[in-house]
C-alpha positions in Angstrom: 9.9 10.3 24.1 10.9 14.0 22.7 8.6 16.3 21.1 10.0 18.6 18.3 9.0 22.0 18.3 8.1 23.3 14.4 7.4 27.0 13.3 6.1 27.9 10.0 7.4 28.7 7.3 8.5 25.0 7.5 11.6 24.0 5.8 13.5 21.0 5.3 13.5 19.9 9.2 10.2 18.0 8.5 12.1 15.5 5.8 13.6 14.1 9.0 10.5 13.6 11.2 9.5 9.8 11.6 5.8 8.8 11.6 4.8 8.4 15.6 6.8 11.3 16.4 5.6 14.0 18.6 5.6 17.5 17.5 4.2 21.0 18.5 3.5 23.8 15.6 3.7 27.7 16.1 3.2 30.2 13.2 0.5 30.8 10.6 -1.6 27.8 9.4 -4.3 28.2 6.6 -7.6 26.1 7.0 -8.6 24.4 3.9 -11.5 21.7 3.2 -13.2 20.6 0.1 -14.5 24.0 -1.4 -11.4 25.5 -0.3 -9.0 23.2 -2.4 -11.5 23.6 -5.4 -11.4 27.5 -5.1 -7.7 27.6 -4.8 -7.3 25.1 -7.9 -9.4 27.3 -9.5 -8.2 31.1 -9.0 -4.7 30.3 -6.9 -3.6 30.2 -3.4 -4.0 33.3 -1.5 -1.0 32.5 0.6 2.5 32.0 -0.1 2.3 27.9 -0.5 6.0 27.5 0.1 6.8 26.6 3.6 3.1 26.6 4.4 0.7 24.3 7.0 -2.8 23.2 5.7 -5.6 22.8 8.2 -8.2 20.5 7.4 -10.9 22.2 9.2 -13.8 24.1 9.6 -13.5 26.2 12.4 -16.0 27.8 14.3 -15.3 31.6 14.3 -17.1 34.3 16.4 -16.5 37.6 15.9 -12.6 37.7 15.9 -12.2 34.7 17.7 -11.8 31.0 17.1 -14.2 29.4 19.5 -13.7 25.7 18.1 -11.2 24.2 15.4 -11.0 20.4 15.2 -9.8 18.3 12.5 -12.3 17.4 9.9 -11.3 13.6 7.9 -8.3 14.4 5.7 -9.2 11.4 3.2 -12.2 13.6 2.2 -9.1 15.4 0.3 -6.5 12.6 -1.3 -7.4 13.5 -4.6 -7.1 17.6 -3.9 -3.9 18.1 -2.4 -1.3 17.4 -4.8 -1.4 20.8 -6.3 -0.7 22.6 -3.1 2.1 20.1 -2.2 3.7 20.6 -5.9 3.6 24.2 -5.0 5.6 23.7 -1.6 3.2 23.2 1.1 5.2 21.2 3.6 2.4 20.1 5.9 -1.2 18.8 5.9 -2.8 18.7 8.8 -6.0 16.5 10.3 -7.5 13.4 11.2 -7.5 9.9 10.2 -4.7 9.7 7.6 -4.7 10.2 3.8 -4.1 7.6 0.8 -0.7 5.8 -0.3 -1.5 8.2 -3.1 -0.8 11.5 -1.1 1.8 9.8 1.0 3.7 9.2 -2.0 3.1 12.9 -3.0 4.8 13.8 0.5 7.6 11.7 -0.3 11.0 14.2 0.2 8.8 17.0 0.0 6.5 17.4 3.8 4.4 15.6 6.1 1.2 15.1 7.2 0.1 15.9 10.6 -2.8 14.2 13.0 -4.6 16.2 15.1 -6.8 14.1 17.6 -10.9 14.4 16.5 -13.0 15.9 19.5 -10.5 18.3 20.6 -11.6 21.4 19.1 -11.7 23.6 22.1 -7.7 22.8 22.9 -7.1 23.6 18.9 -9.0 26.8 19.6 -7.0 27.8 22.7 -3.7 27.6 20.8 -5.3 29.9 17.7 -5.6 33.6 17.0 -7.0 34.3 13.9 -5.6 36.4 11.5 -7.7 36.8 8.3 -10.0 35.4 5.6 -9.8 34.4 2.2 -13.1 33.5 0.2 -15.4 34.0 2.8 -18.1 34.2 0.6 -17.8 30.2 0.6 -19.1 30.5 4.1 -17.6 30.0 8.0 -16.8 26.4 7.3 -15.3 26.2 3.9 -13.4 29.5 3.9 -9.8 29.8 4.4 -8.9 31.1 7.6 -5.2 32.7 8.4 -4.5 31.3 11.8 -1.7 31.7 14.0 -0.3 28.9 16.4 1.4 28.8 19.7 2.8 25.2 20.1 -0.4 23.3 18.6 0.2 19.4 19.8 0.7 17.2 16.6 1.6 13.6 15.6 3.4 13.0 12.6 0.9 10.9 10.9 2.7 10.3 7.5 6.4 11.3 7.1 8.1 12.5 4.2 10.0 8.9 3.7 6.6 7.4 3.1 6.0 5.8 6.8 2.7 6.0 7.9 1.1 5.3 11.1 -2.3 4.9 9.9 -1.1 1.6 7.7 0.4 0.4 10.5 -2.8 0.2 12.7 -4.7 -0.9 9.8 -2.1 -4.0 9.2 -2.2 -4.7 12.7 -5.9 -4.8 12.6 -6.1 -7.0 10.1 -3.8 -9.3 11.7 -6.2 -9.2 14.6 -9.1 -10.0 12.7 -7.5 -13.0 11.2 -5.9 -14.4 14.4 -9.7 -14.3 15.8 -11.4 -15.9 12.9 -8.8 -18.7 12.8 -9.6 -18.7 16.9 -13.2 -19.4 16.1 -13.0 -22.3 13.3 
């Protein structure tokens, strides 16, 4: 299996990726959780959104260093992501997948990249802190500008609507039905 190296700002190369593809991401990424999304909706996006990658993460920062940067559950941002996608954000990054609605918003525009929960130290080892926006929101909710060096990710939702999380849910339902039928 091949691995595609991506760098921000992202362009049309993300449109050719398929759900399940392995990628590495380098370049600038911006962390954002619930409160940051709400603040950006109210006050504007503080970074150039076109081609950007937004990481659903509340990192632990110590001085000028990222100590841990594990993903947060992306589904929390289902209703908060559309304005970023409309403004040109090409990749959302997190864990657990996103809704069918977000998958439709990404169609022809961008991708959702999955990072494994529990790997916060691995993520931090590939990061350099560059700046912060909305610091008054606190460490977990501020928008941190971070330079990545080949962060390993999996395409969770592609720009055609393919979704590895849907596949897992369908397979789990099928197995449950089979198990239930065997018990009867």
